[in-house]
mmCIF file of the N, C-alpha and C atoms, coordinates in Angstrom:
data_MODEL
# 
_entry.id   MODEL 
# 
loop_
_atom_site.group_PDB 
_atom_site.id 
_atom_site.type_symbol 
_atom_site.label_atom_id 
_atom_site.label_alt_id 
_atom_site.label_comp_id 
_atom_site.label_asym_id 
_atom_site.label_entity_id 
_atom_site.label_seq_id 
_atom_site.pdbx_PDB_ins_code 
_atom_site.Cartn_x 
_atom_site.Cartn_y 
_atom_site.Cartn_z 
_atom_site.occupancy 
_atom_site.B_iso_or_equiv 
_atom_site.pdbx_formal_charge 
_atom_site.auth_seq_id 
_atom_site.auth_comp_id 
_atom_site.auth_asym_id 
_atom_site.auth_atom_id 
_atom_site.pdbx_PDB_model_num 
ATOM 1   N N  . UNK A 1 1  ? 17.369  15.431 9.937  1.00 0.00 ? 1  UNK A N  1 
ATOM 2   C CA . UNK A 1 1  ? 16.697  14.271 10.502 1.00 0.00 ? 1  UNK A CA 1 
ATOM 3   C C  . UNK A 1 1  ? 16.238  14.520 11.935 1.00 0.00 ? 1  UNK A C  1 
ATOM 4   N N  . UNK A 1 2  ? 16.933  15.390 12.643 1.00 0.00 ? 2  UNK A N  1 
ATOM 5   C CA . UNK A 1 2  ? 16.561  15.650 14.023 1.00 0.00 ? 2  UNK A CA 1 
ATOM 6   C C  . UNK A 1 2  ? 15.141  16.201 14.124 1.00 0.00 ? 2  UNK A C  1 
ATOM 7   N N  . UNK A 1 3  ? 14.776  17.106 13.215 1.00 0.00 ? 3  UNK A N  1 
ATOM 8   C CA . UNK A 1 3  ? 13.426  17.672 13.246 1.00 0.00 ? 3  UNK A CA 1 
ATOM 9   C C  . UNK A 1 3  ? 12.394  16.577 12.973 1.00 0.00 ? 3  UNK A C  1 
ATOM 10  N N  . UNK A 1 4  ? 12.688  15.716 12.012 1.00 0.00 ? 4  UNK A N  1 
ATOM 11  C CA . UNK A 1 4  ? 11.776  14.610 11.704 1.00 0.00 ? 4  UNK A CA 1 
ATOM 12  C C  . UNK A 1 4  ? 11.604  13.712 12.921 1.00 0.00 ? 4  UNK A C  1 
ATOM 13  N N  . UNK A 1 5  ? 12.694  13.425 13.608 1.00 0.00 ? 5  UNK A N  1 
ATOM 14  C CA . UNK A 1 5  ? 12.618  12.577 14.807 1.00 0.00 ? 5  UNK A CA 1 
ATOM 15  C C  . UNK A 1 5  ? 11.771  13.244 15.889 1.00 0.00 ? 5  UNK A C  1 
ATOM 16  N N  . UNK A 1 6  ? 11.935  14.544 16.072 1.00 0.00 ? 6  UNK A N  1 
ATOM 17  C CA . UNK A 1 6  ? 11.156  15.251 17.098 1.00 0.00 ? 6  UNK A CA 1 
ATOM 18  C C  . UNK A 1 6  ? 9.672   15.296 16.734 1.00 0.00 ? 6  UNK A C  1 
ATOM 19  N N  . UNK A 1 7  ? 9.369   15.546 15.462 1.00 0.00 ? 7  UNK A N  1 
ATOM 20  C CA . UNK A 1 7  ? 7.975   15.601 15.024 1.00 0.00 ? 7  UNK A CA 1 
ATOM 21  C C  . UNK A 1 7  ? 7.322   14.228 15.155 1.00 0.00 ? 7  UNK A C  1 
ATOM 22  N N  . UNK A 1 8  ? 8.019   13.180 14.711 1.00 0.00 ? 8  UNK A N  1 
ATOM 23  C CA . UNK A 1 8  ? 7.428   11.844 14.804 1.00 0.00 ? 8  UNK A CA 1 
ATOM 24  C C  . UNK A 1 8  ? 7.260   11.413 16.256 1.00 0.00 ? 8  UNK A C  1 
ATOM 25  N N  . UNK A 1 9  ? 8.203   11.779 17.107 1.00 0.00 ? 9  UNK A N  1 
ATOM 26  C CA . UNK A 1 9  ? 8.063   11.461 18.529 1.00 0.00 ? 9  UNK A CA 1 
ATOM 27  C C  . UNK A 1 9  ? 6.851   12.180 19.119 1.00 0.00 ? 9  UNK A C  1 
ATOM 28  N N  . UNK A 1 10 ? 6.674   13.452 18.777 1.00 0.00 ? 10 UNK A N  1 
ATOM 29  C CA . UNK A 1 10 ? 5.512   14.211 19.265 1.00 0.00 ? 10 UNK A CA 1 
ATOM 30  C C  . UNK A 1 10 ? 4.206   13.572 18.791 1.00 0.00 ? 10 UNK A C  1 
ATOM 31  N N  . UNK A 1 11 ? 4.174   13.115 17.543 1.00 0.00 ? 11 UNK A N  1 
ATOM 32  C CA . UNK A 1 11 ? 2.966   12.466 17.023 1.00 0.00 ? 11 UNK A CA 1 
ATOM 33  C C  . UNK A 1 11 ? 2.673   11.162 17.756 1.00 0.00 ? 11 UNK A C  1 
ATOM 34  N N  . UNK A 1 12 ? 3.711   10.407 18.057 1.00 0.00 ? 12 UNK A N  1 
ATOM 35  C CA . UNK A 1 12 ? 3.520   9.155  18.789 1.00 0.00 ? 12 UNK A CA 1 
ATOM 36  C C  . UNK A 1 12 ? 3.009   9.426  20.203 1.00 0.00 ? 12 UNK A C  1 
ATOM 37  N N  . UNK A 1 13 ? 3.541   10.454 20.823 1.00 0.00 ? 13 UNK A N  1 
ATOM 38  C CA . UNK A 1 13 ? 3.059   10.819 22.165 1.00 0.00 ? 13 UNK A CA 1 
ATOM 39  C C  . UNK A 1 13 ? 1.595   11.235 22.095 1.00 0.00 ? 13 UNK A C  1 
ATOM 40  N N  . UNK A 1 14 ? 1.238   12.045 21.094 1.00 0.00 ? 14 UNK A N  1 
ATOM 41  C CA . UNK A 1 14 ? -0.154  12.449 20.910 1.00 0.00 ? 14 UNK A CA 1 
ATOM 42  C C  . UNK A 1 14 ? -1.046  11.224 20.725 1.00 0.00 ? 14 UNK A C  1 
ATOM 43  N N  . UNK A 1 15 ? -0.604  10.292 19.894 1.00 0.00 ? 15 UNK A N  1 
ATOM 44  C CA . UNK A 1 15 ? -1.374  9.065  19.682 1.00 0.00 ? 15 UNK A CA 1 
ATOM 45  C C  . UNK A 1 15 ? -1.516  8.247  20.953 1.00 0.00 ? 15 UNK A C  1 
ATOM 46  N N  . UNK A 1 16 ? -0.429  8.161  21.722 1.00 0.00 ? 16 UNK A N  1 
ATOM 47  C CA . UNK A 1 16 ? -0.484  7.418  22.981 1.00 0.00 ? 16 UNK A CA 1 
ATOM 48  C C  . UNK A 1 16 ? -1.436  8.053  23.987 1.00 0.00 ? 16 UNK A C  1 
ATOM 49  N N  . UNK A 1 17 ? -1.417  9.383  24.054 1.00 0.00 ? 17 UNK A N  1 
ATOM 50  C CA . UNK A 1 17 ? -2.347  10.071 24.958 1.00 0.00 ? 17 UNK A CA 1 
ATOM 51  C C  . UNK A 1 17 ? -3.790  9.877  24.503 1.00 0.00 ? 17 UNK A C  1 
ATOM 52  N N  . UNK A 1 18 ? -3.998  9.827  23.199 1.00 0.00 ? 18 UNK A N  1 
ATOM 53  C CA . UNK A 1 18 ? -5.340  9.565  22.686 1.00 0.00 ? 18 UNK A CA 1 
ATOM 54  C C  . UNK A 1 18 ? -5.802  8.160  23.087 1.00 0.00 ? 18 UNK A C  1 
ATOM 55  N N  . UNK A 1 19 ? -4.898  7.172  22.973 1.00 0.00 ? 19 UNK A N  1 
ATOM 56  C CA . UNK A 1 19 ? -5.240  5.812  23.401 1.00 0.00 ? 19 UNK A CA 1 
ATOM 57  C C  . UNK A 1 19 ? -5.539  5.772  24.899 1.00 0.00 ? 19 UNK A C  1 
ATOM 58  N N  . UNK A 1 20 ? -4.770  6.510  25.690 1.00 0.00 ? 20 UNK A N  1 
ATOM 59  C CA . UNK A 1 20 ? -5.031  6.578  27.132 1.00 0.00 ? 20 UNK A CA 1 
ATOM 60  C C  . UNK A 1 20 ? -6.431  7.137  27.390 1.00 0.00 ? 20 UNK A C  1 
ATOM 61  N N  . UNK A 1 21 ? -6.759  8.213  26.698 1.00 0.00 ? 21 UNK A N  1 
ATOM 62  C CA . UNK A 1 21 ? -8.081  8.815  26.852 1.00 0.00 ? 21 UNK A CA 1 
ATOM 63  C C  . UNK A 1 21 ? -9.192  7.848  26.446 1.00 0.00 ? 21 UNK A C  1 
ATOM 64  N N  . UNK A 1 22 ? -8.953  7.114  25.370 1.00 0.00 ? 22 UNK A N  1 
ATOM 65  C CA . UNK A 1 22 ? -9.961  6.145  24.917 1.00 0.00 ? 22 UNK A CA 1 
ATOM 66  C C  . UNK A 1 22 ? -10.106 4.996  25.913 1.00 0.00 ? 22 UNK A C  1 
ATOM 67  N N  . UNK A 1 23 ? -8.985  4.553  26.472 1.00 0.00 ? 23 UNK A N  1 
ATOM 68  C CA . UNK A 1 23 ? -9.035  3.447  27.416 1.00 0.00 ? 23 UNK A CA 1 
ATOM 69  C C  . UNK A 1 23 ? -9.650  3.819  28.745 1.00 0.00 ? 23 UNK A C  1 
ATOM 70  N N  . UNK A 1 24 ? -9.347  5.023  29.223 1.00 0.00 ? 24 UNK A N  1 
ATOM 71  C CA . UNK A 1 24 ? -9.827  5.445  30.541 1.00 0.00 ? 24 UNK A CA 1 
ATOM 72  C C  . UNK A 1 24 ? -11.252 5.985  30.474 1.00 0.00 ? 24 UNK A C  1 
ATOM 73  N N  . UNK A 1 25 ? -11.508 6.844  29.487 1.00 0.00 ? 25 UNK A N  1 
ATOM 74  C CA . UNK A 1 25 ? -12.791 7.541  29.459 1.00 0.00 ? 25 UNK A CA 1 
ATOM 75  C C  . UNK A 1 25 ? -13.648 7.211  28.237 1.00 0.00 ? 25 UNK A C  1 
ATOM 76  N N  . UNK A 1 26 ? -13.108 6.400  27.311 1.00 0.00 ? 26 UNK A N  1 
ATOM 77  C CA . UNK A 1 26 ? -13.864 6.102  26.106 1.00 0.00 ? 26 UNK A CA 1 
ATOM 78  C C  . UNK A 1 26 ? -14.012 7.314  25.191 1.00 0.00 ? 26 UNK A C  1 
ATOM 79  N N  . UNK A 1 27 ? -13.091 8.275  25.299 1.00 0.00 ? 27 UNK A N  1 
ATOM 80  C CA . UNK A 1 27 ? -13.179 9.521  24.538 1.00 0.00 ? 27 UNK A CA 1 
ATOM 81  C C  . UNK A 1 27 ? -12.029 9.616  23.547 1.00 0.00 ? 27 UNK A C  1 
ATOM 82  N N  . UNK A 1 28 ? -12.361 9.785  22.269 1.00 0.00 ? 28 UNK A N  1 
ATOM 83  C CA . UNK A 1 28 ? -11.384 9.893  21.191 1.00 0.00 ? 28 UNK A CA 1 
ATOM 84  C C  . UNK A 1 28 ? -11.079 11.376 20.948 1.00 0.00 ? 28 UNK A C  1 
ATOM 85  N N  . UNK A 1 29 ? -9.985  11.853 21.530 1.00 0.00 ? 29 UNK A N  1 
ATOM 86  C CA . UNK A 1 29 ? -9.619  13.269 21.423 1.00 0.00 ? 29 UNK A CA 1 
ATOM 87  C C  . UNK A 1 29 ? -9.356  13.660 19.971 1.00 0.00 ? 29 UNK A C  1 
ATOM 88  N N  . UNK A 1 30 ? -8.584  12.850 19.268 1.00 0.00 ? 30 UNK A N  1 
ATOM 89  C CA . UNK A 1 30 ? -8.221  13.173 17.881 1.00 0.00 ? 30 UNK A CA 1 
ATOM 90  C C  . UNK A 1 30 ? -9.454  13.173 16.990 1.00 0.00 ? 30 UNK A C  1 
ATOM 91  N N  . UNK A 1 31 ? -10.278 12.156 17.110 1.00 0.00 ? 31 UNK A N  1 
ATOM 92  C CA . UNK A 1 31 ? -11.501 12.083 16.310 1.00 0.00 ? 31 UNK A CA 1 
ATOM 93  C C  . UNK A 1 31 ? -12.425 13.253 16.585 1.00 0.00 ? 31 UNK A C  1 
ATOM 94  N N  . UNK A 1 32 ? -12.552 13.642 17.838 1.00 0.00 ? 32 UNK A N  1 
ATOM 95  C CA . UNK A 1 32 ? -13.407 14.767 18.204 1.00 0.00 ? 32 UNK A CA 1 
ATOM 96  C C  . UNK A 1 32 ? -12.826 16.085 17.703 1.00 0.00 ? 32 UNK A C  1 
ATOM 97  N N  . UNK A 1 33 ? -11.514 16.253 17.863 1.00 0.00 ? 33 UNK A N  1 
ATOM 98  C CA . UNK A 1 33 ? -10.868 17.502 17.446 1.00 0.00 ? 33 UNK A CA 1 
ATOM 99  C C  . UNK A 1 33 ? -10.937 17.691 15.933 1.00 0.00 ? 33 UNK A C  1 
ATOM 100 N N  . UNK A 1 34 ? -10.827 16.599 15.179 1.00 0.00 ? 34 UNK A N  1 
ATOM 101 C CA . UNK A 1 34 ? -10.805 16.710 13.724 1.00 0.00 ? 34 UNK A CA 1 
ATOM 102 C C  . UNK A 1 34 ? -12.193 16.609 13.104 1.00 0.00 ? 34 UNK A C  1 
ATOM 103 N N  . UNK A 1 35 ? -13.159 16.198 13.875 1.00 0.00 ? 35 UNK A N  1 
ATOM 104 C CA . UNK A 1 35 ? -14.540 16.191 13.398 1.00 0.00 ? 35 UNK A CA 1 
ATOM 105 C C  . UNK A 1 35 ? -14.854 15.061 12.438 1.00 0.00 ? 35 UNK A C  1 
ATOM 106 N N  . UNK A 1 36 ? -14.425 15.178 11.207 1.00 0.00 ? 36 UNK A N  1 
ATOM 107 C CA . UNK A 1 36 ? -14.787 14.197 10.183 1.00 0.00 ? 36 UNK A CA 1 
ATOM 108 C C  . UNK A 1 36 ? -14.033 12.896 10.322 1.00 0.00 ? 36 UNK A C  1 
ATOM 109 N N  . UNK A 1 37 ? -14.689 11.829 9.951  1.00 0.00 ? 37 UNK A N  1 
ATOM 110 C CA . UNK A 1 37 ? -14.084 10.498 10.045 1.00 0.00 ? 37 UNK A CA 1 
ATOM 111 C C  . UNK A 1 37 ? -12.863 10.379 9.137  1.00 0.00 ? 37 UNK A C  1 
ATOM 112 N N  . UNK A 1 38 ? -12.925 10.984 7.951  1.00 0.00 ? 38 UNK A N  1 
ATOM 113 C CA . UNK A 1 38 ? -11.793 10.887 7.020  1.00 0.00 ? 38 UNK A CA 1 
ATOM 114 C C  . UNK A 1 38 ? -10.569 11.625 7.571  1.00 0.00 ? 38 UNK A C  1 
ATOM 115 N N  . UNK A 1 39 ? -10.770 12.786 8.173  1.00 0.00 ? 39 UNK A N  1 
ATOM 116 C CA . UNK A 1 39 ? -9.641  13.522 8.755  1.00 0.00 ? 39 UNK A CA 1 
ATOM 117 C C  . UNK A 1 39 ? -9.033  12.758 9.920  1.00 0.00 ? 39 UNK A C  1 
ATOM 118 N N  . UNK A 1 40 ? -9.872  12.159 10.732 1.00 0.00 ? 40 UNK A N  1 
ATOM 119 C CA . UNK A 1 40 ? -9.373  11.378 11.859 1.00 0.00 ? 40 UNK A CA 1 
ATOM 120 C C  . UNK A 1 40 ? -8.583  10.173 11.357 1.00 0.00 ? 40 UNK A C  1 
ATOM 121 N N  . UNK A 1 41 ? -9.088  9.504  10.334 1.00 0.00 ? 41 UNK A N  1 
ATOM 122 C CA . UNK A 1 41 ? -8.369  8.347  9.784  1.00 0.00 ? 41 UNK A CA 1 
ATOM 123 C C  . UNK A 1 41 ? -7.028  8.771  9.213  1.00 0.00 ? 41 UNK A C  1 
ATOM 124 N N  . UNK A 1 42 ? -6.994  9.914  8.546  1.00 0.00 ? 42 UNK A N  1 
ATOM 125 C CA . UNK A 1 42 ? -5.737  10.432 8.018  1.00 0.00 ? 42 UNK A CA 1 
ATOM 126 C C  . UNK A 1 42 ? -4.750  10.703 9.156  1.00 0.00 ? 42 UNK A C  1 
ATOM 127 N N  . UNK A 1 43 ? -5.243  11.281 10.240 1.00 0.00 ? 43 UNK A N  1 
ATOM 128 C CA . UNK A 1 43 ? -4.386  11.548 11.400 1.00 0.00 ? 43 UNK A CA 1 
ATOM 129 C C  . UNK A 1 43 ? -3.839  10.240 11.965 1.00 0.00 ? 43 UNK A C  1 
ATOM 130 N N  . UNK A 1 44 ? -4.671  9.208  12.029 1.00 0.00 ? 44 UNK A N  1 
ATOM 131 C CA . UNK A 1 44 ? -4.216  7.923  12.564 1.00 0.00 ? 44 UNK A CA 1 
ATOM 132 C C  . UNK A 1 44 ? -3.156  7.299  11.657 1.00 0.00 ? 44 UNK A C  1 
ATOM 133 N N  . UNK A 1 45 ? -3.301  7.461  10.351 1.00 0.00 ? 45 UNK A N  1 
ATOM 134 C CA . UNK A 1 45 ? -2.298  6.952  9.412  1.00 0.00 ? 45 UNK A CA 1 
ATOM 135 C C  . UNK A 1 45 ? -0.979  7.695  9.604  1.00 0.00 ? 45 UNK A C  1 
ATOM 136 N N  . UNK A 1 46 ? -1.042  9.012  9.743  1.00 0.00 ? 46 UNK A N  1 
ATOM 137 C CA . UNK A 1 46 ? 0.173   9.808  9.943  1.00 0.00 ? 46 UNK A CA 1 
ATOM 138 C C  . UNK A 1 46 ? 0.862   9.405  11.248 1.00 0.00 ? 46 UNK A C  1 
ATOM 139 N N  . UNK A 1 47 ? 0.083   9.211  12.305 1.00 0.00 ? 47 UNK A N  1 
ATOM 140 C CA . UNK A 1 47 ? 0.656   8.788  13.592 1.00 0.00 ? 47 UNK A CA 1 
ATOM 141 C C  . UNK A 1 47 ? 1.267   7.393  13.463 1.00 0.00 ? 47 UNK A C  1 
ATOM 142 N N  . UNK A 1 48 ? 0.604   6.509  12.738 1.00 0.00 ? 48 UNK A N  1 
ATOM 143 C CA . UNK A 1 48 ? 1.155   5.165  12.513 1.00 0.00 ? 48 UNK A CA 1 
ATOM 144 C C  . UNK A 1 48 ? 2.455   5.208  11.730 1.00 0.00 ? 48 UNK A C  1 
ATOM 145 N N  . UNK A 1 49 ? 2.526   6.063  10.712 1.00 0.00 ? 49 UNK A N  1 
ATOM 146 C CA . UNK A 1 49 ? 3.767   6.215  9.948  1.00 0.00 ? 49 UNK A CA 1 
ATOM 147 C C  . UNK A 1 49 ? 4.876   6.794  10.820 1.00 0.00 ? 49 UNK A C  1 
ATOM 148 N N  . UNK A 1 50 ? 4.516   7.685  11.734 1.00 0.00 ? 50 UNK A N  1 
ATOM 149 C CA . UNK A 1 50 ? 5.497   8.224  12.676 1.00 0.00 ? 50 UNK A CA 1 
ATOM 150 C C  . UNK A 1 50 ? 6.062   7.107  13.551 1.00 0.00 ? 50 UNK A C  1 
ATOM 151 N N  . UNK A 1 51 ? 5.203   6.179  13.957 1.00 0.00 ? 51 UNK A N  1 
ATOM 152 C CA . UNK A 1 51 ? 5.662   5.039  14.757 1.00 0.00 ? 51 UNK A CA 1 
ATOM 153 C C  . UNK A 1 51 ? 6.621   4.168  13.960 1.00 0.00 ? 51 UNK A C  1 
ATOM 154 N N  . UNK A 1 52 ? 6.315   3.948  12.683 1.00 0.00 ? 52 UNK A N  1 
ATOM 155 C CA . UNK A 1 52 ? 7.206   3.160  11.833 1.00 0.00 ? 52 UNK A CA 1 
ATOM 156 C C  . UNK A 1 52 ? 8.561   3.856  11.723 1.00 0.00 ? 52 UNK A C  1 
ATOM 157 N N  . UNK A 1 53 ? 8.538   5.177  11.538 1.00 0.00 ? 53 UNK A N  1 
ATOM 158 C CA . UNK A 1 53 ? 9.793   5.944  11.460 1.00 0.00 ? 53 UNK A CA 1 
ATOM 159 C C  . UNK A 1 53 ? 10.615  5.755  12.739 1.00 0.00 ? 53 UNK A C  1 
ATOM 160 N N  . UNK A 1 54 ? 9.956   5.786  13.887 1.00 0.00 ? 54 UNK A N  1 
ATOM 161 C CA . UNK A 1 54 ? 10.663  5.652  15.159 1.00 0.00 ? 54 UNK A CA 1 
ATOM 162 C C  . UNK A 1 54 ? 11.143  4.224  15.401 1.00 0.00 ? 54 UNK A C  1 
ATOM 163 N N  . UNK A 1 55 ? 10.547  3.251  14.742 1.00 0.00 ? 55 UNK A N  1 
ATOM 164 C CA . UNK A 1 55 ? 11.008  1.863  14.855 1.00 0.00 ? 55 UNK A CA 1 
ATOM 165 C C  . UNK A 1 55 ? 12.326  1.639  14.124 1.00 0.00 ? 55 UNK A C  1 
ATOM 166 N N  . UNK A 1 56 ? 12.561  2.396  13.070 1.00 0.00 ? 56 UNK A N  1 
ATOM 167 C CA . UNK A 1 56 ? 13.744  2.167  12.231 1.00 0.00 ? 56 UNK A CA 1 
ATOM 168 C C  . UNK A 1 56 ? 15.051  2.190  13.009 1.00 0.00 ? 56 UNK A C  1 
ATOM 169 N N  . UNK A 1 57 ? 15.290  3.142  13.924 1.00 0.00 ? 57 UNK A N  1 
ATOM 170 C CA . UNK A 1 57 ? 16.560  3.104  14.666 1.00 0.00 ? 57 UNK A CA 1 
ATOM 171 C C  . UNK A 1 57 ? 16.719  1.824  15.486 1.00 0.00 ? 57 UNK A C  1 
ATOM 172 N N  . UNK A 1 58 ? 15.621  1.294  16.001 1.00 0.00 ? 58 UNK A N  1 
ATOM 173 C CA . UNK A 1 58 ? 15.705  0.057  16.769 1.00 0.00 ? 58 UNK A CA 1 
ATOM 174 C C  . UNK A 1 58 ? 16.179  -1.103 15.928 1.00 0.00 ? 58 UNK A C  1 
ATOM 175 N N  . UNK A 1 59 ? 15.630  -1.214 14.730 1.00 0.00 ? 59 UNK A N  1 
ATOM 176 C CA . UNK A 1 59 ? 16.048  -2.284 13.836 1.00 0.00 ? 59 UNK A CA 1 
ATOM 177 C C  . UNK A 1 59 ? 17.459  -2.057 13.322 1.00 0.00 ? 59 UNK A C  1 
ATOM 178 N N  . UNK A 1 60 ? 17.808  -0.802 13.032 1.00 0.00 ? 60 UNK A N  1 
ATOM 179 C CA . UNK A 1 60 ? 19.135  -0.496 12.515 1.00 0.00 ? 60 UNK A CA 1 
ATOM 180 C C  . UNK A 1 60 ? 20.219  -0.706 13.564 1.00 0.00 ? 60 UNK A C  1 
ATOM 181 N N  . UNK A 1 61 ? 19.867  -0.608 14.825 1.00 0.00 ? 61 UNK A N  1 
ATOM 182 C CA . UNK A 1 61 ? 20.874  -0.742 15.877 1.00 0.00 ? 61 UNK A CA 1 
ATOM 183 C C  . UNK A 1 61 ? 21.461  -2.159 15.926 1.00 0.00 ? 61 UNK A C  1 
ATOM 184 N N  . UNK A 1 62 ? 20.759  -3.124 15.294 1.00 0.00 ? 62 UNK A N  1 
ATOM 185 C CA . UNK A 1 62 ? 21.313  -4.477 15.241 1.00 0.00 ? 62 UNK A CA 1 
ATOM 186 C C  . UNK A 1 62 ? 22.500  -4.561 14.283 1.00 0.00 ? 62 UNK A C  1 
ATOM 187 N N  . UNK A 1 63 ? 22.514  -3.679 13.265 1.00 0.00 ? 63 UNK A N  1 
ATOM 188 C CA . UNK A 1 63 ? 23.582  -3.734 12.271 1.00 0.00 ? 63 UNK A CA 1 
ATOM 189 C C  . UNK A 1 63 ? 24.502  -2.519 12.313 1.00 0.00 ? 63 UNK A C  1 
ATOM 190 N N  . UNK A 1 64 ? 24.028  -1.414 12.862 1.00 0.00 ? 64 UNK A N  1 
ATOM 191 C CA . UNK A 1 64 ? 24.826  -0.195 12.972 1.00 0.00 ? 64 UNK A CA 1 
ATOM 192 C C  . UNK A 1 64 ? 25.112  0.063  14.440 1.00 0.00 ? 64 UNK A C  1 
ATOM 193 N N  . UNK A 1 65 ? 25.965  1.019  14.698 1.00 0.00 ? 65 UNK A N  1 
ATOM 194 C CA . UNK A 1 65 ? 26.132  1.462  16.075 1.00 0.00 ? 65 UNK A CA 1 
ATOM 195 C C  . UNK A 1 65 ? 24.869  2.166  16.533 1.00 0.00 ? 65 UNK A C  1 
ATOM 196 N N  . UNK A 1 66 ? 24.632  2.191  17.818 1.00 0.00 ? 66 UNK A N  1 
ATOM 197 C CA . UNK A 1 66 ? 23.403  2.771  18.351 1.00 0.00 ? 66 UNK A CA 1 
ATOM 198 C C  . UNK A 1 66 ? 23.262  4.257  18.000 1.00 0.00 ? 66 UNK A C  1 
ATOM 199 N N  . UNK A 1 67 ? 24.353  5.015  18.090 1.00 0.00 ? 67 UNK A N  1 
ATOM 200 C CA . UNK A 1 67 ? 24.293  6.445  17.793 1.00 0.00 ? 67 UNK A CA 1 
ATOM 201 C C  . UNK A 1 67 ? 23.939  6.665  16.334 1.00 0.00 ? 67 UNK A C  1 
ATOM 202 N N  . UNK A 1 68 ? 24.567  5.915  15.415 1.00 0.00 ? 68 UNK A N  1 
ATOM 203 C CA . UNK A 1 68 ? 24.251  6.041  13.997 1.00 0.00 ? 68 UNK A CA 1 
ATOM 204 C C  . UNK A 1 68 ? 22.794  5.675  13.731 1.00 0.00 ? 68 UNK A C  1 
ATOM 205 N N  . UNK A 1 69 ? 22.309  4.646  14.382 1.00 0.00 ? 69 UNK A N  1 
ATOM 206 C CA . UNK A 1 69 ? 20.925  4.219  14.190 1.00 0.00 ? 69 UNK A CA 1 
ATOM 207 C C  . UNK A 1 69 ? 19.960  5.303  14.652 1.00 0.00 ? 69 UNK A C  1 
ATOM 208 N N  . UNK A 1 70 ? 20.257  5.959  15.758 1.00 0.00 ? 70 UNK A N  1 
ATOM 209 C CA . UNK A 1 70 ? 19.393  7.017  16.257 1.00 0.00 ? 70 UNK A CA 1 
ATOM 210 C C  . UNK A 1 70 ? 19.338  8.199  15.293 1.00 0.00 ? 70 UNK A C  1 
ATOM 211 N N  . UNK A 1 71 ? 20.376  8.387  14.539 1.00 0.00 ? 71 UNK A N  1 
ATOM 212 C CA . UNK A 1 71 ? 20.428  9.479  13.562 1.00 0.00 ? 71 UNK A CA 1 
ATOM 213 C C  . UNK A 1 71 ? 19.860  9.062  12.213 1.00 0.00 ? 71 UNK A C  1 
ATOM 214 N N  . UNK A 1 72 ? 19.407  7.828  12.078 1.00 0.00 ? 72 UNK A N  1 
ATOM 215 C CA . UNK A 1 72 ? 18.897  7.295  10.824 1.00 0.00 ? 72 UNK A CA 1 
ATOM 216 C C  . UNK A 1 72 ? 19.960  7.375  9.730  1.00 0.00 ? 72 UNK A C  1 
ATOM 217 N N  . UNK A 1 73 ? 21.191  7.059  10.081 1.00 0.00 ? 73 UNK A N  1 
ATOM 218 C CA . UNK A 1 73 ? 22.275  7.068  9.108  1.00 0.00 ? 73 UNK A CA 1 
ATOM 219 C C  . UNK A 1 73 ? 22.273  5.732  8.387  1.00 0.00 ? 73 UNK A C  1 
ATOM 220 N N  . UNK A 1 74 ? 22.346  5.805  7.086  1.00 0.00 ? 74 UNK A N  1 
ATOM 221 C CA . UNK A 1 74 ? 22.351  4.588  6.267  1.00 0.00 ? 74 UNK A CA 1 
ATOM 222 C C  . UNK A 1 74 ? 23.748  4.373  5.724  1.00 0.00 ? 74 UNK A C  1 
ATOM 223 N N  . UNK A 1 75 ? 24.368  3.280  6.125  1.00 0.00 ? 75 UNK A N  1 
ATOM 224 C CA . UNK A 1 75 ? 25.687  2.905  5.615  1.00 0.00 ? 75 UNK A CA 1 
ATOM 225 C C  . UNK A 1 75 ? 25.484  1.955  4.445  1.00 0.00 ? 75 UNK A C  1 
ATOM 226 N N  . UNK A 1 76 ? 26.197  2.191  3.404  1.00 0.00 ? 76 UNK A N  1 
ATOM 227 C CA . UNK A 1 76 ? 26.120  1.293  2.258  1.00 0.00 ? 76 UNK A CA 1 
ATOM 228 C C  . UNK A 1 76 ? 27.370  0.440  2.222  1.00 0.00 ? 76 UNK A C  1 
ATOM 229 N N  . UNK A 1 77 ? 27.198  -0.879 2.192  1.00 0.00 ? 77 UNK A N  1 
ATOM 230 C CA . UNK A 1 77 ? 28.332  -1.783 2.172  1.00 0.00 ? 77 UNK A CA 1 
ATOM 231 C C  . UNK A 1 77 ? 28.641  -2.216 0.772  1.00 0.00 ? 77 UNK A C  1 
# 
């Protein structure tokens, strides 16, 4: 799970930097780098799914301990 967390975090950072570039300069780095509209949309979906993955520990921390939530550990009651 640690590798998944690192990859999803990197994708979220990439997405955030792309939003910064779009907001400051009106330039879509990801769209330009990937060329085609379909590839760019796929990249945006993957980045969005990475964000959802990173949200899970936050929601789990309400019911699990914080450390367990960060590890995406699922306790079955």
